[in-house]
Structure formats: C-alpha cells, structure tokens
C-alpha positions as CSV (number, residue, x, y, z in Angstrom):
1,M,0.0,0.0,0.0
2,E,1.4,3.4,-1.0
3,I,2.3,5.7,1.8
4,P,0.8,9.2,1.4
5,F,3.4,11.9,1.0
6,Y,3.2,15.6,2.2
7,R,5.6,18.3,1.9
8,L,4.7,19.3,5.4
9,L,3.3,17.3,8.3
10,I,2.2,19.2,11.4
11,I,1.9,17.3,14.7
12,G,-0.6,19.0,17.0
13,G,-3.9,20.6,16.1
14,G,-3.9,23.4,18.7
15,P,-3.9,27.2,17.8
16,I,-0.2,27.1,16.7
17,G,-0.6,24.0,14.7
18,L,-3.6,25.6,13.0
19,A,-1.5,28.8,12.4
20,C,1.1,26.7,10.7
21,A,-1.6,25.1,8.5
22,L,-3.0,28.5,7.4
23,E,0.6,29.7,6.6
24,A,1.2,26.6,4.6
25,Q,-2.0,27.2,2.6
26,K,-0.9,30.8,2.0
27,H,2.4,29.5,0.5
28,G,0.8,26.7,-1.5
29,V,2.5,24.0,0.6
30,D,0.6,20.7,0.8
31,Y,0.3,19.6,4.4
32,L,-1.6,17.5,7.0
33,I,-2.2,18.0,10.7
34,L,-2.2,15.0,13.0
35,E,-3.9,15.6,16.3
36,K,-4.2,12.9,19.0
37,G,-7.4,14.4,20.5
38,C,-10.1,16.8,19.4
39,L,-9.6,20.1,17.7
40,V,-7.5,22.5,20.0
41,N,-7.4,19.6,22.4
42,S,-5.6,21.4,25.2
43,L,-8.0,24.4,25.2
44,Y,-10.9,21.9,25.3
45,H,-9.5,20.5,28.6
46,Y,-9.1,23.9,30.2
47,P,-11.5,24.7,33.1
48,L,-15.0,25.4,31.9
49,G,-15.1,29.0,33.3
50,M,-11.6,30.0,32.3
51,T,-11.0,33.6,31.0
52,F,-7.8,34.2,29.0
53,F,-5.2,36.6,30.3
54,S,-4.7,37.9,26.7
55,T,-7.1,40.0,24.7
56,S,-8.9,38.4,21.8
57,E,-6.8,40.1,19.0
58,R,-3.6,38.6,20.5
59,L,-5.1,35.1,20.1
60,E,-5.9,35.6,16.4
61,I,-4.2,33.4,13.8
62,G,-3.9,33.7,10.1
63,G,-5.2,37.2,10.1
64,V,-8.8,36.0,11.0
65,P,-10.5,38.5,13.4
66,F,-11.4,37.1,16.9
67,V,-14.4,39.0,18.3
68,S,-15.4,38.3,21.9
69,N,-18.1,39.8,24.2
70,S,-15.5,41.1,26.6
71,V,-11.9,42.3,26.2
72,K,-10.6,39.0,27.4
73,P,-12.3,36.0,25.8
74,T,-13.5,32.9,27.6
75,R,-12.8,29.3,26.9
76,P,-16.1,28.7,24.9
77,E,-15.4,31.8,22.8
78,A,-11.9,30.5,22.0
79,L,-13.2,27.1,21.1
80,E,-15.8,28.7,18.8
81,Y,-13.1,30.9,17.2
82,Y,-10.6,28.2,16.4
83,R,-13.4,25.8,15.2
84,R,-14.6,28.4,12.8
85,V,-11.1,29.1,11.6
86,A,-10.6,25.4,10.9
87,L,-13.9,25.0,9.1
88,S,-13.8,28.2,7.1
89,H,-10.3,27.4,5.8
90,V,-11.1,23.7,5.2
91,V,-8.0,22.8,7.2
92,N,-6.6,19.4,6.3
93,I,-6.6,17.7,9.7
94,R,-7.0,14.2,11.1
95,L,-8.3,14.2,14.7
96,F,-7.9,11.4,17.3
97,E,-4.9,10.1,15.5
98,A,-1.9,10.1,17.8
99,V,1.6,10.1,16.4
100,E,3.6,7.2,17.8
101,R,7.0,7.6,16.0
102,V,8.9,9.9,13.6
103,Q,12.0,8.4,11.9
104,P,14.1,9.2,8.8
105,S,13.0,7.3,5.7
106,G,15.9,8.2,3.4
107,N,16.4,11.0,0.9
108,G,15.9,13.6,3.6
109,K,12.3,12.5,4.3
110,Y,10.6,11.4,7.4
111,L,8.3,8.4,8.1
112,V,5.5,9.3,10.5
113,T,3.7,6.4,12.2
114,T,0.4,6.8,14.0
115,A,-2.1,4.4,15.5
116,H,-4.0,4.3,12.2
117,G,-1.4,4.5,9.5
118,R,1.8,5.8,8.1
119,Y,2.8,9.0,6.3
120,E,5.9,10.4,4.6
121,A,6.9,14.0,4.8
122,A,9.7,16.2,3.6
123,N,9.3,18.5,6.7
124,V,7.7,18.1,10.1
125,I,6.5,20.7,12.6
126,I,6.1,19.7,16.2
127,A,3.4,21.9,17.8
128,T,2.4,19.6,20.6
129,G,2.3,22.1,23.6
130,F,2.8,20.9,27.1
131,Y,-0.6,20.3,28.7
132,D,-0.6,16.5,28.5
133,I,1.9,15.5,31.2
134,P,1.5,16.9,34.7
135,N,4.4,17.7,37.0
136,L,4.1,15.1,39.8
137,L,4.5,15.7,43.5
138,H,6.3,12.4,44.0
139,I,4.9,11.9,47.5
140,P,3.1,8.9,49.1
141,G,-0.6,8.8,48.2
142,E,-0.4,10.7,44.9
143,Q,-1.8,7.8,43.1
144,L,-5.1,7.9,45.1
145,P,-8.2,8.6,43.0
146,K,-8.9,11.7,45.2
147,V,-5.8,13.4,43.6
148,R,-6.5,15.4,40.5
149,H,-3.9,17.1,38.3
150,Y,-6.6,18.7,36.1
151,Y,-9.4,20.9,37.2
152,K,-12.6,21.2,35.1
153,E,-15.4,22.9,37.2
154,P,-16.2,23.6,40.8
155,H,-19.6,22.1,41.6
156,F,-18.2,18.6,42.1
157,Y,-16.2,19.9,45.1
158,A,-19.1,21.6,46.9
159,L,-19.2,20.9,50.7
160,Q,-15.9,19.0,50.4
161,K,-12.5,19.6,52.1
162,V,-10.2,20.5,49.2
163,V,-6.5,21.1,49.2
164,V,-5.2,23.1,46.3
165,V,-1.4,22.8,45.6
166,G,0.2,25.8,43.8
167,A,0.1,29.6,43.7
168,A,-0.2,30.4,40.0
169,N,-3.3,31.0,37.8
170,S,-4.6,27.4,37.7
171,A,-4.3,27.0,41.5
172,V,-5.8,30.4,42.3
173,D,-8.7,29.9,39.9
174,A,-9.5,26.4,41.4
175,A,-9.2,27.7,44.9
176,L,-11.5,30.7,44.3
177,E,-14.1,28.8,42.3
178,T,-14.4,25.8,44.6
179,F,-14.6,28.1,47.6
180,R,-17.5,30.0,46.0
181,K,-19.3,26.7,45.5
182,G,-19.1,25.9,49.2
183,A,-15.8,23.9,49.4
184,H,-13.6,24.2,52.5
185,V,-10.4,25.2,50.7
186,T,-6.8,25.0,51.9
187,L,-4.0,26.4,49.6
188,V,-0.5,24.9,49.9
189,T,2.4,26.5,48.0
190,Q,6.2,26.3,48.2
191,G,6.6,30.0,47.7
192,P,6.2,32.9,50.2
193,A,3.3,34.5,48.4
194,I,0.8,34.2,45.6
195,S,2.6,34.3,42.3
196,E,3.1,37.6,40.5
197,R,2.0,35.9,37.3
198,V,-1.6,35.5,38.6
199,K,-4.1,37.6,36.5
200,Y,-4.1,41.1,37.9
201,W,-7.9,41.2,38.4
202,V,-7.8,37.9,40.3
203,K,-4.8,38.4,42.5
204,P,-6.4,40.8,45.0
205,D,-9.4,38.5,45.3
206,I,-7.4,35.5,46.4
207,E,-5.2,37.6,48.7
208,N,-8.3,39.1,50.4
209,R,-9.9,35.7,50.8
210,I,-6.7,34.5,52.5
211,K,-6.4,37.6,54.6
212,E,-10.0,37.3,55.9
213,G,-9.6,33.5,56.6
214,S,-12.1,32.3,54.0
215,I,-9.4,30.3,52.3
216,R,-6.7,28.8,54.6
217,A,-3.2,29.2,53.1
218,F,0.2,27.6,54.0
219,F,3.1,29.4,52.3
220,N,6.7,28.1,52.2
221,S,5.1,24.7,52.6
222,H,4.4,21.5,50.6
223,L,2.4,18.3,50.9
224,A,4.4,15.5,52.5
225,A,1.8,12.7,52.2
226,I,-1.8,12.0,51.1
227,E,-4.1,9.6,52.8
228,E,-7.7,8.5,52.1
229,R,-9.2,11.0,54.4
230,S,-6.4,13.4,55.2
231,V,-3.2,15.0,54.0
232,T,0.0,15.9,55.8
233,I,1.6,19.3,55.1
234,R,5.2,20.2,55.8
235,T,5.1,23.8,57.1
236,P,7.8,26.0,58.5
237,E,6.5,25.2,61.9
238,G,6.6,21.4,61.3
239,L,4.3,18.7,60.1
240,L,0.5,19.2,60.2
241,T,-2.2,16.7,59.3
242,I,-5.7,17.9,58.3
243,D,-8.9,16.3,57.1
244,N,-9.2,16.2,53.4
245,D,-11.5,14.8,50.7
246,Y,-9.8,15.9,47.5
247,V,-6.4,17.2,46.4
248,L,-6.1,19.5,43.3
249,A,-2.4,19.4,42.4
250,M,-2.1,22.5,40.1
251,T,1.6,22.0,39.8
252,G,2.0,22.7,36.1
253,Y,2.7,20.5,33.1
254,Q,5.6,19.6,30.8
255,P,6.2,18.7,27.1
256,N,6.5,15.1,26.0
257,F,10.3,15.0,26.3
258,A,10.4,11.2,25.6
259,F,8.7,11.8,22.2
260,L,11.2,14.5,21.3
261,E,14.2,12.5,22.4
262,G,12.8,9.4,20.6
263,M,12.9,11.4,17.4
264,G,16.5,12.4,18.0
265,I,16.0,16.1,19.0
266,T,18.7,17.2,21.4
267,L,17.6,18.4,24.8
268,S,19.7,20.4,27.3
269,Q,20.9,18.4,30.2
270,D,19.9,21.0,32.8
271,A,16.5,21.3,34.6
272,L,14.9,23.3,31.8
273,R,15.3,20.4,29.2
274,L,15.4,23.0,26.4
275,P,15.1,21.4,22.9
276,A,17.7,22.5,20.4
277,Y,16.5,24.8,17.6
278,N,17.6,27.7,15.5
279,P,15.5,30.8,16.6
280,D,15.9,32.3,13.1
281,T,14.3,29.3,11.4
282,M,12.8,27.2,14.3
283,E,14.6,24.2,12.8
284,T,15.9,21.6,15.3
285,N,19.1,19.7,15.1
286,L,17.2,17.4,12.7
287,P,17.1,18.9,9.2
288,G,13.5,19.6,8.1
289,V,12.1,19.1,11.7
290,Y,10.8,22.3,13.3
291,L,9.4,23.4,16.7
292,A,6.5,25.8,17.1
293,G,4.7,27.2,20.1
294,V,5.2,26.4,23.8
295,V,7.1,23.2,23.2
296,C,10.1,25.4,22.4
297,G,10.4,26.4,26.1
298,G,11.0,23.0,27.6
299,M,10.2,23.1,31.3
300,N,10.0,26.9,31.1
301,T,6.3,26.8,30.2
302,H,5.8,30.5,31.0
303,K,8.0,31.7,28.1
304,W,5.8,31.0,25.1
305,F,2.1,31.6,24.6
306,I,-0.3,31.8,21.7
307,E,0.3,35.5,21.3
308,N,4.1,35.5,21.1
309,S,4.5,32.2,19.2
310,R,2.0,32.7,16.4
311,V,5.0,34.1,14.5
312,H,6.7,30.7,14.5
313,A,4.3,29.7,11.7
314,E,5.6,32.5,9.4
315,V,9.2,31.9,10.3
316,I,9.0,28.2,9.6
317,L,7.1,28.4,6.3
318,R,9.4,31.2,5.1
319,H,12.3,28.8,5.7
320,I,10.7,25.8,4.1
321,T,9.7,27.7,0.9
322,S,13.2,29.3,0.6
323,L,14.9,25.9,0.3
C-alpha cells in the first residue's frame, strides 16, 4: 500500500498547529495536521469557566479576526473561534490520531507512524504544547483517586474539604471557584506568596480571601503525604495533618520529552530540558524538523504563549519555501 506523502506534516492541532496550516495554505505547501485528540485539544480541557489573560486580538491566527463579548475572551469563545477558523479554511486535519513515531525514511524525508497509518513528509513541525503530562508531586498517596492534576469545574467539590497545591493561575482559579461553590479550601504553596503571574484582576481576590480567613493558606510549605481522608503538610512550623476529601495538584505540566528524544531532538541536560532549535528558522538539530509554540520552552512553560509564538508559523514556512 502506497504511503501518502506531504511536503509538510504538522503534529498538533492546537492554535499554533492551525496557524502553521494557514501559513502553509498561503504558501501553497501541501500539508496534513495530525492531532491525538479533538480540535484544539488542550483548550478543550481547560477549566469550563476560564478567562484568558490575553485580549482576543492577541489570540488571532492567520489574520482572522477574533471578536469576543469582553476584552478578554472565555474558553467557549476561544473554542468557537478556532473551530470556525478550521472550518472556514477547510484545514486538512485528522483528529484522534496520535503520532507514535517519527523516523528518517531516506532522501531527507521522514516516516511518521500513527495508531491508524503511516505518512511520509519532507518537513515536520512539532506543535504539541505541554498540557498532557502533569508535573508530579512524588509523594506517598499521589496515586489515590482523590488526587487530580486537572481541574474542570467547581460544583463537584461543593461541601468537600479541598487542598489546592500551587500559587499560579490554575491553582488560584481552582481555589476561588471551589470556595465560592461551598468547598472548604486550603491552599498549599512552596513560595512565600501568591505568584506575581496571577491575573491582575484575580490576585487581589485570592489575597483578600486568605487575609479574611475564608481560604486557609500555607506558604513556604508542601504536601508530605496524602491519605484516604487526610493530608500531611510540611510547614515552616513542622508537620501538620488535616482532614481532606480531594487534592487538586495544580503544579503545572511539561512537554513530552520522551517523544522529542525518541525522534533524536537534542535536549539540554539542565533542569529546563530545552530542545535544540535555531531561533531564526525554528529548525531543530534534525534537518527539516521544526518546533512551534510552547514546546520550544522545555520546562520553562511560561515563556511561550499563543500571542508570542504565532509568528513561528511565518518563520517556519518562510524557511521551508526558501529551500
């Protein structure tokens, strides 16, 4: 059976993967997007009530206007926008088709194997983001069903004793939302205060809830162990065990480093695990293989966002079409 060939294969159907597809269309480059989940899969799994930090025009791709009801769009508005972009531009994408392996096939081409088939490509863009693999706590009890590394909506936690781990946007949103649905919330963070990266209109809210005692907070602390009905917190004053029903470990996420290394992409040996690429072209140490979006930052997941990595699509296609 003949293997389909594309000049460009894009791994990841999020906003940046879609931006690469639109740029490929503009340059007349035949392409295919392979996405392991639904369209903009990471955004789909964001909390239901999430509001973006960025304004709508900074989330636009391909020059398509993004109009939202408020200055800062919501998750449903973003899903609607990217869905309409994909439909109106008839984007060539295959959903729920996870890429398992990328390997050289000779003559400067790459063989891409998925759960459903094989493809050959002259160029590959990896735009896989970082939302699929949570940063673990590595403590006893983390495997219990009561521990969640993803937060969807607050009603489930009403009237429950909830521990939220973290002090950045995800943790603060989860703490405030569950508190307002009647949960008894305890916030545990390793730092001395709420992160400066928290959305400016939310930060005073969480700080005031902590100050008034509505949300209990332990700073310079971390979870030491998780039990069925309790957790143990290591605080500056020593160990403290409190009753607990659920733990929301909002400790961040990381790219799929094993996938990158399996392809042969070089990663730095320090804690950041930065993938090797040329910032002028976004090409990695593998000829014809490019990175786009937040995956470029390794463990520094706060460096790249939709608004400052949309340009990667233009940079990559400019390089591909210049060869």
